[in-house]
Every structure is written in C-alpha cells, then in structure tokens.
C-alpha positions, 0 to 999 in steps of 0.5 A, a space after each residue: 757204147 752199150 750196157 747190160 745190167 743185171 742184179 740178183 741174189 741167185 746164181 749168175 748165169 748171164 749171157 750177152 748177145 749183141 746181135 752183131 760184131 762187137 768189142 768187149 770193153 769191160 765187165 764189172 761185178 759187185 757183191 754185197 758182201 765178201 765170202 762168196 766162195 766159188 769163182 766168177 767167170 767171163 767167157 766167150 760162147 763162140 758162133 764158130 762152136 765149142 772148139 773156139 769157146 774161150 775163158 777170158 777171166 776167172 776170179 775167186 770170190 771167197 774174199 772179193 767183193 768187186 771184179 773189174 775186167 778191163 781188157 788192155 785192148 778191147 776184145 773183138 768178136 764176130 756176129 753171133 759170138 756171146 759173152 757168158 758170165 757165171 758164178 754159183 752164189 751159194 750164200 744168196 749174196 746180192 750182186 750187180 753185174 754190168 757188161 759194156 761193149 761197143 
C-alpha cells in the first residue's frame, strides 16, 4: 500500500503518478475550517489521452470539512494513468490531502 500526503493553504493541484498499474483505494481531504466554497474533484488523467479522462468524484466544499472517497471496489488503472485532485482555495484554508493506492 502506498500513500501520498500533501498539506497546504493554497489551491489543491495534486497529481499522483504511481509509475505502474495500480488500484485506487481511497482519497481523503480535510479542511481546517468549513466555508471553503468551490468543488473538490478527483479525476483520472488517462495515459490513453483526454478522451479517457474521467471525473471520479466531485464534492461541494461550501459547508464540508471532510471528504473520504472510498470506491466500493478499488478502481484499477494502467501504467501511465494518474490521479488528479483539485480545489480552488479562495479563503487560504489549511488542508490535508491523502491518496492511497496499491
């Protein structure tokens, strides 16, 4: 099992590139305060090109402080696929992001 943990107070623009075929197990996001506006997104940046890029999760963060995206079954990806997490942090709220795969 592998983890990528990132913390900040700016926008989230985090890409996870495992460098091999992988299964996405979980994405967790915690905000230090509610009222973050905008939507947090988790998507796949496909090695096969933009025709295969897919939005996996979107969450309105206006009143949320936590997101736990846990697929019912692990999402399986090929070598070269990447997971992209994004959120526009207009209020400089402290956040912590964790992506877990195997």
